[in-house]
Each structure stands twice: as structure tokens, then as C-alpha cells.
C-alpha positions as CSV (number, residue, x, y, z in Angstrom):
1,M,19.8,-5.9,0.1
2,R,18.8,-2.2,-0.3
3,I,14.9,-1.0,0.3
4,L,13.7,1.6,-0.5
5,A,10.8,2.6,1.7
6,L,8.6,5.2,-0.4
7,I,5.1,7.4,1.2
8,P,3.3,8.3,-1.2
9,A,1.7,11.9,0.0
10,R,-0.5,14.4,-3.0
11,G,-2.5,17.2,-1.7
12,G,-4.9,16.9,-4.2
13,S,-7.2,14.4,-2.8
14,K,-11.2,14.5,-3.3
15,G,-12.9,12.1,-1.1
16,V,-11.4,13.5,2.5
17,P,-9.3,17.3,1.5
18,R,-6.2,17.3,2.8
19,K,-6.3,14.0,4.3
20,N,-2.5,13.8,4.5
21,I,-2.1,16.3,7.0
22,R,-5.6,16.2,8.5
23,L,-5.5,15.2,12.4
24,L,-6.1,11.6,12.7
25,G,-6.3,11.3,16.3
26,K,-3.5,13.7,17.6
27,K,-1.2,13.6,14.4
28,P,-1.2,14.0,10.5
29,L,-2.6,10.8,8.6
30,I,0.7,11.1,6.6
31,E,2.6,11.0,10.0
32,Y,1.5,7.2,10.8
33,S,3.0,5.5,8.2
34,I,6.3,7.7,8.9
35,D,6.4,6.6,12.4
36,A,5.3,2.5,11.0
37,A,8.6,2.8,8.7
38,M,10.9,4.4,11.2
39,E,10.0,1.8,14.0
40,A,11.0,-0.9,11.8
41,K,14.2,-0.4,11.0
42,V,14.5,-2.2,7.7
43,F,15.4,0.7,5.4
44,D,18.2,1.8,3.7
45,E,16.1,5.5,3.1
46,I,12.6,6.2,4.4
47,I,11.3,8.6,2.1
48,V,7.8,10.9,1.7
49,S,7.2,11.9,-1.9
50,T,4.6,14.8,-2.3
51,E,4.0,18.4,-4.8
52,D,2.5,19.6,-1.9
53,E,4.0,22.2,0.5
54,E,2.0,21.6,3.4
55,I,2.7,18.1,3.6
56,A,6.5,18.5,2.7
57,I,6.7,20.8,5.9
58,A,4.7,18.0,8.0
59,A,6.5,15.0,6.6
60,E,10.3,17.1,7.3
61,M,8.1,18.3,11.1
62,A,7.6,14.1,11.8
63,G,11.2,13.3,10.8
64,C,11.3,12.6,7.6
65,K,12.3,15.6,5.6
66,P,11.5,14.4,1.0
67,P,14.7,14.4,-1.3
68,F,12.3,16.1,-3.2
69,I,9.0,18.1,-4.9
70,R,7.7,15.7,-6.7
71,P,6.4,17.1,-10.5
72,I,3.0,18.3,-10.3
73,E,2.0,15.7,-13.6
74,L,2.2,12.7,-11.3
75,A,0.1,14.2,-8.8
76,Q,-2.5,14.7,-10.6
77,D,-6.2,12.3,-10.2
78,N,-5.3,10.1,-13.5
79,S,-1.4,9.6,-12.4
80,T,-0.3,6.4,-11.4
81,S,1.4,4.7,-8.4
82,I,4.3,2.8,-10.1
83,S,5.0,6.0,-12.1
84,V,5.5,8.0,-8.9
85,V,7.8,5.1,-7.8
86,Q,9.7,5.3,-11.3
87,H,10.3,8.6,-10.7
88,A,12.0,8.1,-7.0
89,I,13.5,5.3,-8.3
90,D,15.4,7.2,-10.9
91,F,15.9,10.6,-8.7
92,F,18.3,8.6,-6.9
93,E,20.1,6.9,-9.9
94,Q,21.1,10.1,-11.0
95,K,23.0,10.5,-7.7
96,N,24.1,6.8,-8.9
97,V,22.0,5.5,-5.2
98,F,20.4,2.1,-6.3
99,F,18.0,-0.2,-4.1
100,D,16.7,-3.7,-4.9
101,A,13.4,-2.8,-3.7
102,V,11.3,-1.0,-3.2
103,C,8.7,-0.8,-0.2
104,L,5.3,1.3,-1.1
105,L,3.7,2.2,2.1
106,Q,0.5,4.3,1.3
107,P,-1.0,6.8,4.1
108,T,-4.6,5.7,3.5
109,S,-3.9,2.5,5.7
110,P,-2.2,3.9,8.8
111,F,-2.6,1.1,11.2
112,R,-0.3,-1.8,11.2
113,E,0.0,-4.1,13.6
114,K,3.7,-4.3,15.7
115,G,6.0,-6.5,14.3
116,F,4.7,-6.6,10.7
117,I,6.8,-4.7,8.4
118,E,10.2,-6.1,9.4
119,R,8.1,-9.6,9.3
120,A,6.9,-9.0,5.4
121,I,10.9,-7.7,4.7
122,H,12.1,-10.5,5.7
123,K,9.8,-13.0,4.8
124,F,10.9,-11.3,0.9
125,K,13.9,-11.5,1.4
126,E,14.2,-15.3,1.8
127,N,12.1,-16.0,-1.4
128,D,12.3,-15.1,-4.3
129,F,9.4,-13.8,-5.1
130,D,8.9,-10.6,-7.8
131,C,7.2,-9.1,-5.1
132,L,5.1,-9.5,-1.6
133,I,2.1,-7.5,-1.1
134,S,0.0,-7.6,2.4
135,V,-3.5,-9.0,2.2
136,L,-6.6,-10.2,3.8
137,P,-8.8,-13.5,3.6
138,V,-12.0,-13.2,0.9
139,P,-15.1,-13.8,2.7
140,H,-16.6,-17.2,1.5
141,E,-19.3,-16.0,0.0
142,Y,-17.7,-13.1,-2.3
143,N,-14.5,-16.3,-3.6
144,P,-14.4,-15.6,-6.8
145,H,-15.3,-19.4,-7.4
146,W,-18.5,-18.0,-6.1
147,T,-19.1,-14.9,-8.2
148,F,-20.3,-14.1,-11.4
149,E,-19.4,-11.7,-14.7
150,E,-22.2,-10.4,-16.3
151,K,-21.0,-11.1,-20.1
152,N,-23.6,-10.5,-23.3
153,G,-26.4,-9.9,-20.2
154,M,-26.1,-13.1,-19.1
155,L,-23.9,-14.7,-15.9
156,K,-20.9,-16.4,-16.4
157,I,-18.4,-17.9,-13.6
158,S,-15.8,-15.4,-13.1
159,T,-13.3,-17.6,-12.6
160,G,-14.3,-19.3,-16.0
161,E,-15.6,-22.7,-14.6
162,E,-18.2,-24.5,-16.7
163,N,-20.4,-25.7,-13.2
164,I,-19.7,-23.9,-9.7
165,I,-18.2,-25.5,-6.9
166,S,-21.6,-26.7,-4.9
167,R,-19.9,-26.8,-1.1
168,R,-17.8,-24.4,0.9
169,Q,-14.9,-26.2,2.4
170,D,-14.0,-27.2,-1.1
171,L,-13.6,-23.3,-2.1
172,P,-9.5,-22.3,-3.0
173,Q,-8.5,-19.7,0.4
174,A,-8.8,-16.2,-1.7
175,F,-7.4,-12.7,-0.2
176,H,-7.7,-9.5,-1.7
177,R,-5.2,-6.6,-1.5
178,D,-5.3,-4.7,1.3
179,G,-3.1,-1.7,0.6
180,S,-1.1,-1.9,3.6
181,I,2.4,-2.8,2.0
182,Y,3.2,-3.2,-1.3
183,I,7.1,-4.9,-1.9
184,T,8.4,-5.1,-5.7
185,K,12.0,-5.7,-6.9
186,T,13.4,-2.9,-9.1
187,E,14.1,-4.0,-12.0
188,I,10.0,-4.9,-12.2
189,L,9.2,-1.6,-11.1
190,K,11.0,-0.4,-14.3
191,K,9.4,-2.5,-16.2
192,G,6.1,-1.0,-15.5
193,S,4.6,-3.6,-12.8
194,F,4.0,-3.7,-8.8
195,F,3.7,-7.6,-9.3
196,G,5.7,-9.7,-12.0
197,N,5.4,-13.4,-12.2
198,K,6.4,-14.2,-8.0
199,I,3.9,-13.1,-6.1
200,G,4.1,-13.8,-2.0
201,F,2.0,-12.4,0.4
202,I,1.8,-11.8,4.0
203,E,-1.4,-12.2,6.1
204,S,-2.5,-8.5,8.1
205,N,-4.5,-8.5,11.4
206,Q,-8.4,-7.2,10.7
207,E,-8.4,-5.5,13.2
208,Y,-6.0,-3.1,12.3
209,Y,-7.9,-2.4,8.5
210,V,-8.4,0.7,7.6
211,N,-8.3,1.8,3.8
212,I,-9.1,5.5,3.8
213,D,-10.5,6.8,1.0
214,T,-14.1,8.2,1.8
215,M,-15.9,10.6,5.2
216,D,-16.7,7.3,6.3
217,D,-12.8,5.6,6.0
218,W,-12.1,8.7,8.1
219,E,-14.5,7.6,10.7
220,K,-14.1,4.1,11.0
221,A,-10.6,5.1,11.3
222,E,-11.5,7.1,14.0
223,R,-12.8,4.5,15.8
224,K,-10.9,1.9,15.2
225,L,-8.0,4.5,16.2
226,E,-9.5,4.1,19.3
227,K,-10.1,0.1,19.6
228,I,-6.5,0.3,18.9
229,K,-5.5,2.2,22.0
230,A,-7.4,0.9,24.3
């Protein structure tokens, strides 16, 4: 199975300006995901997709020269991740280079436990999943069976049940995406989905979790880095 690792990095981030090339510790944010992909040694190709020349230079200095500059229309606030991945697939297929799956590694999740990517790829290859995503457990107080949606000025259990599950011990385990890794078959991506019908998962290590969207997140990442290095 041929797998492309794709690291998306646009220049126009708002919450943390220029975050992809901002130094986290001693290296640019984007370099953490590049290093993790390279160290895993499980990919047939590793690329950075960006419209930004400075980010492209930073990626090249980290050993991952982008094979193209992403079209500016795919780097807007309303641009979707799926369109970015589809653009990369199309770029390679026009050169008669084909991949069975794409692994999306978002720079906003810079910390991944050693061996985590390898385990995710192995699980994906060993099972007939449409995709595999990294997840973390949802605390029981936020379990969807205990949360409500507003409808016509009233609350309804978000799962659609008539009666709430009364005991914590009876709640089914729930997870949320942590953003660290998405692996999806190319045929599913071409249809416009990261997920398909058969969704596999791998549980991340909570100690490595951070998703950088704001300056508060950035400061959390700085603190997390100190703990990881300790």
C-alpha cells in the first residue's frame, strides 16, 4: 500500500499569526510534523502543501521541499482541508504517481508520541478501514448521551433517546477527534470525505495533546513542550 503524508500549512492563520513558521521551542511549528513523518519511515512520499513562500522555505530547510506551491484559492479562510488533499492527489496523478491512501498530519498538533504514527499506519493497513483517525476519550460529563440540543426553545437529548442514561457506568465509551492524524483511502478522498463508512481509530496519549488555534493554545504548547522534554 502506497501512502502519501501530507502536511497542510497556509500562511494566513488568524488566531496565531504566521504560526506555521513561528518558533515553538527552538524550531518552527511546521518542523515538528515534518520530523515526525520522516522519523516514522512508513511513507512513500512526504510533502508540505502551502501557498506561502516563507513556509515553503522553512519546509525545505527542514528537509521537505514542497513539490508545488498551492493555488491561492485553496488557502483562504473558507478553503477546506479536503480540497487541499484532492489538489495534491491530482497533482501527483497528473504525473502518473498514485497513492492508495493519504495521511494528513496537521501542524497544529505538533506533538506525537514516538511510534504513534507507525502504529496508526500498521492498524490502517491491517484492517479494511475507509479511514483511521486519532482520538481521545470524552469525559463522562460530556458524553453525548448526557448532552442536550436545543430545539424549538426546549432541550432534547443529543443522541435522540427519550430517556437519559442514569448511571455513569452504563454510558458507552465516546471519543473526540484530537487532530493528530487522519489516514484515508484515496478513493474516499476523491468522493469528498475524510471518513467514508468504516472508520477505524487509534487512541492518542493525552500527555501529548494540544491543538493550536489561539495564543492560549500556543502558550499551552510551550508548557507541554517543557514537560515532554523533561
